[in-house]
N, C-alpha and C positions, 0 to 999 in steps of 0.2 A: 466743826468744817475749814481745809487748808484752806491760804489764801490763796488766788488767783494768776495775783501778775499778771500782768496786760489785759485787755477787754479784749477779745477775740472777732472777730470781724463778722457779720454772722449773711452766712449765707444761703440764700433761700433752695427750697428742696430742688428745684431743678436746675444749680449745675453742674458743672460739667467738667471735663478738660480735655489738650489735644496730646499733639501726640508724642512729641522726648523724648525715647529714652533713652537714658545714660549708668557711666559704667555704675560702678556698685550696684549690677543683678538689673540686665535688659530683655529679661524673658520668660519672665513667669508669669504665670496670671492666679485670682483668690477666690476666697468667701469667711463669713463669718457665724461660728458657729453657736448662736446661738438667734433666730430671724425673728426677723422684727414685725406686729405687722407695719401696715401703713394706709390711710384712706383712701380708695378713688375718688378720683374728680366725680362733684358732685354735677348733676343733670340738671340742666334749671328750664324750663321752656320758653322756644323763641319762636317765630311765628313763620310757619313756614310759607313759600309762595306761595300755595294756595287758601294763608287764611289761617290751617289748621295750625293749633299750639304740637310744634315736635322736638321733644325730652336731645338736648344735644349735649353734649361736656363742656367743662370750662375747668379751665388749667384755675392754681391756685392764685390769688386776688395779688400777691407780691413774688416775682420774677425774674428778679433781674438777673442776667446769668452774661456776665464777662465774656466777650467775642472769643475767647484764648479758651472758657471752658465749655466752650459749646459741642466740640468733637473733639473728645477723646485719642483720634488717631489711631485707633485700632491696641492699644495699648496692653500688653495682656498683667494681670493683677492673679499670686498665686496668694492665701493666705497659709499659713504652711502652719499643720499640729504634727500629733502625734496622734491621732486617733482615728479622722474620716476617711470613707473607704470610697466603694462607685454607689450615687447617691437612687436610692431605690426606687417601687412605686410611693406618691404621695397617699397617705393615710390619709387623712382630715381633705375637706373642704376646704380648710386654711393655709395646710401645704402646700394644697395645690394653685392656690390664688398665691400665696408666696413664691413660688415658681414662674409662673407665669408673669409675674412682677418685674422678678429679679430678669428675667429672661426680654421684657422689652424694656426694661435702662439700657440694660447690655446694645439691644438693636441703636436703639437712641441714641446715645449718646454715643456710639459707636466703639467700647472695649468689653474685654473677655474678663470673667472675674469668679473663681471658685479657689474653698477650700477643700483639702486636701493632708493628707498624711504623707511624711517626708522623711519620719526614721521615730525611733522609737525615744519613751516619754524616758530616758535613763539620759538621749545621745545630745535630746534640743538641745541643752543650754550650748554647750561645745557646738552643736553644728549652725546656732545663730553668733557668737561668739566669734567661728574660726571665718566663717565666712563674709560678718560683717567685717570685721579685720580685714580679711584680702583682696574687699570691693567687690565680691562675687557672691552675696547674700545670697540662700536658696527660694526666698521668699519679695516679694516689696513687705507682706504686714507676715508680723508672725506672732501666731496668740504663744505668748507664755505660762504655763504656771508660777503662781506667786513664788513658790521655792529660787524660778528660776531670776527671778530679778536685780539682786541684791546687786551681784556683782558687775554686771556689764551694766545695769543704772548706777555702780562706782567709777568704773569705765570710759565715762560717756559715748554710749555704744547705742544709744536710744538717739532719733530722731524728737526734736522741740514741736512736739506738737502744737503749742501757744503759739506756734511761730505760723503757724500754717490761716491764708484766708477760708480757707476750703471747710474750716470745722469751725464750729461754733456751740462749745461748749456749756452754755448758758439754755442748749436746749434740753425740754423734756426727757428722750427716750438713754439719755448719759447715765452709766452707772455712776451715783457720785459715788460708794465705796471705794470703786478703783482708781475714780481723780482723784479723790481722796490721798489716797497709799497711792498714785505716783508724783503728786504736784514736789518737787523741788525746795529745799528750804532758796531758794532764790526764784520761787510763786510761777517755775513753769511749769508746765505738766508732760511727762513725756510716753505717760501710758496713758488705755483707753478701756470701755466695753460697755452694754449696751445693755436694757433690761435691765428686771428688778435682781435685786444681787439673790444668789441662790441662799439658804439658810443651810445654815453649818449650828456644831454645836450641838447635842441631847443623848438623849441615853432612851437605849431600846433595853423591852424587856420581853424575853418569855412569860406569854400568859400563862404556860400549862404547869411551870417553876410557878409561879404563885400561888395559883389553884393547892397545887400540892402540898404546897408553905401554911397552907387557912386561910391564904387571905385571899381576897375581889383580882375575880382577873382583869377588870379594868382601874382598880386603887389610884393607878398614874394617873390616868385622864383624871380622874374625878380631883386628886388630892392638889393637881394644875391648877382646874379648874376653881377652884375653892383658895386659892392661893396657899395651899399647905406645906406644896412639897418647897422642903426648906433643907440642910444637909443635918439635922437632926432628925423627921424623917426618914433620911438616905438613910444614918446610922442604924434606927430603928428595926430600918424593913433588911439590910443589909445581918443583922445578929437573930432573924427570922428563919432567913437564907439560906448561910451556911447551915446544910444540915445531914449530919451523920445519921445517914438515910437506915441502916439496916446492924448499929449499932457495934462497928467492930472497929471504932477506934477514927477510924479514916474516912474525911468529910468526899462526901458524895456529888454533893453538887454545890458550889460555891454562891456567891451573892455574883458578884464578879468579873471579867478581864479586859483590861480595854488596852489602848494605845495609852502607852505614859501619857506622853504631851495633849492627845485627846484627856485623860484622866482629869489632868493638872490644869489645862488651861480653862478649861469648864467653872471649876475650882473657883481661878482666880476672876475668870470673865464675872462672875454670878456673885464674886463679893466686893467689885464696883474696886479690880483691882487691873494691869496691865502692866506688860513690859516693858514697851519706848512709849511716853506721849509726846503732843507736838503742840506749843506753846501761843504764843497771839500774833509772833511772830513769825509763823509757819520749821521753828527749830524742832528733834528732835530731841528727847530730852530722857532720860534714863528715869523709870519708877520703880525698883524691883526693889529699892529700902523701903517700901512702904506697910506700913503696919497691915494694912489690909493683902499685900501678897505674900506676907508672910502667913500670917493665918490661913489662908489658901492652901498650902505647901502647909503648911503642918496636921492643915484637916487631913488633905488627904495620906499621912504619913502616919492618923491616928487611928483609919481604916483600914492601912496597910500593916501596920502592925497590928490587928485586932485577929488578920486571919482572915480578909473575906475579900483577899486577891487570889485567883487563885495563880499560884505559879508555870508558868512552862516549866516543861519537863524538861529531863537534860538535853540535846540534840536539838530540841522543837528548833524550826522556826523562826525568825522573828516574830511573823506577825500570827504566828498559834492562838493569840486572841481571837481571831474570826473566828476558823474550827468551831474554837469551846467556846462560842454563842450558839455557831449556827448545829453544834449535836450538841442542845443539852448539855451541857459541862458544868456551866456559867449560868446563873435568872436574868444579869443583867450586863452593860455592854454600854461603855460610854464612847460614844461616836460621829462622824459627821453625814449627814444625812443619804450621801448620799451613795451611802456604805448601806443604802436600802436594797440593792443589787443582788449583793454579796448573799443575802437570805431569801433571795426568791424562791428556791429552792426549797426552805426548809421546813420540817413537817412539823412543829410547832406556831401555832397564832403569835406573835410579836403588836409590839406597840410601841407608840415613837412619840418620849415626851421632852420639853426641856432641860436642861440641864439643870439641880434644887437650888434654889436663892441661898443663899449664905448670908449669916448676919450684918454685913455691913451692905448687902445688894440686893438687885431682885435676876429671874433667873434671865439669863441676857442669851444670842447667838451672836457667835462670828461671822461676816461677814467675810466668804473670801472665793474666791472669783479668778481664775483665768485676767491675765491682759495682751491686750492684743499692742501691738509695740513698732515703729517702721524704723530698720536700720537707718543708725544717723551716717551713713557713709553716704546717703547718695549725698551728692553736691547742686542739680539745678536743683534748685527751690518749687521753678517749674511743675519739672517731672514729678515731684513728692506731692505740691498739690492734688494733682492727677490724681496722686491716688491714692489722697485720704476723701477730694471728695466723691471718688467714683464706692470708696469704702462706707461713705454716708451713706448716699443713693442705697446698699446694698441693705445697709442695717435699718430703715428707714422700716416704719412699721407698716405694715403690705396695705395696699389701698382696701378699707375694708373693715378692716378691723383695728383703726389704730386706737378707739378706749376698746377695747377687748381689757374684760380683765378677768376673762377666767384663765389665770394662769394653774390654776388648781385641778383643771383636769388632767395634765400631763402627772400628775403624781398621783392623783388616787392608783390605778393599778399597779404601781409597784409597792401597793402598803397592802395590811389584810384587815384592814378597818380603818374608815373617811375621819373617825376623830384625829387619826397623825395630818390628817391634809387640814380639816373644819374646826382643829383648836390649835395643835401645835404650832402648823406651817404660817396658820395665818397668825397665831401672837410673835415668830420671829420676826413679822414686819411692820409689827405695831412699836408704832415710836416709842423712841427711847430702849425699843428689846434688841436692838441689835448695834454690833461698833465694827468700826473698823482698828483693828491692828499693824504700825508702824512699823517693826519688828522685820517684814519680813523686808523695805527698803534702807535695810544698814549689813551693808558689809562685813562678814568675818561672825557676827553673833547667829545661833541661833535659838529655837524651844532646849532642844537637848543640852547643851551646856548649860541648863541647870536641872529639867527636870529627870533625866537620864540618873544620875547617880541616886537624886532622890531617891526614885521608886525600888530601884536597887537595895537601898539604907545602906548603903555607903558612906552615905554623911548627911548630916542635917541639914535642913533647910536654911538656917542661918548663916552656917557653915562653906557650903553650895552662894550665897549670895554675897558671905562676904568675899571668894576667894574672885569672882569672877568681875568683879563691883570695878575696881580701873580699869583692865579691860575692853568691859563692852562702855567704857564712859571714853575710856580715847577711842575707838572704833566712831561712836557715836558725836564725835565731834570733828572724824574725820569726815564723815555722813554733812555735816553741817558746812563744812566746806563745798561740797558742789555749789 
């Protein structure tokens, strides 16, 4: 775990903030994409005047709220993202309770907050950067894709959240993976998120194509359950799933096709390797020179050279791997869990397992969540504390659902079978199965620096590692100067 620097002051659930709006955006409002449940005030019997016990709501036991945070003065807070549209009707009792809780806190502490789309995904990083540098950000809080954070992080455009008295990152609700990623070498925290990390990094497979190749439809689930889902087994299955069905000398269905970073990253993490590490002092270090990192790349190349991976036809879009799996041209695809939505109207049934274990590791997931930041251009500390306090209240668990562990309910409708949730996603949350990767925090480097040319078989893994090594080390050294 990254060092956290100074211990944050704990302010209870009851905190709030006063009015003062400053330069650098004094006009917006906001919302958190991951609503979290919060427990309703307990009721305890008290004796009414007539002598009967009457349930009375009680406040949390410890609620020391400084006077200046009891009224936020009507400030508007916008949490800016690239997808949130108009709010529809609540679909569950929990959603309805969450909306009521949020309405109550806004009324009680005199502020407004909502989450809204401010533009396209591709322009979001620029919108944040230009607005912050011009002291006029489009929102008080920004949701950032992990791929967006390195450059503004390097240019000190994120507010130091560790300095705020209205946030306590020792609370259980915070996403520790995001806190670790956004803890700089100086020990301060510059980004946050709440809730369970999103399970990423696995393998989807087409059950019909498995069956037609003489394999059990649920074979990968069974292999995963027995601890036998390994690189050796993957290679064996690739040989059976790459098929010339009509005997004309042309492959009709391939074993797999994937986005190259998804493919290689899964092999790397499942062989106990990574791109960037963090040492005991909180500094980044280059980890691409380890034997297990090289071994993972070499194994991936081996499968490519054997022809198990379908190659995109000339002129195809970069994401041809999506229709290739959707349309049953390939039996498997390495991909992150969120891609399940792409298969919603797929004719064939599909399953989802973790990536196979390499000889030096176990099946693992890489946690990769969106990150919430506050622009660094704000100069009024009291105002930023109010923003953070409102966000803290907004992201608290909904009253009555604090202990709710029924996170799986949202996933069941998205998959074609319960085993994907009960077994695979559940396994991804087991101790030791999830990894935080720090590459997104180092400006100037990317997964593609290494995997693109290797996937194209234009360079060997050893050649590519040697080529980028000095450049990466220099950029890592720069990041450690933050």
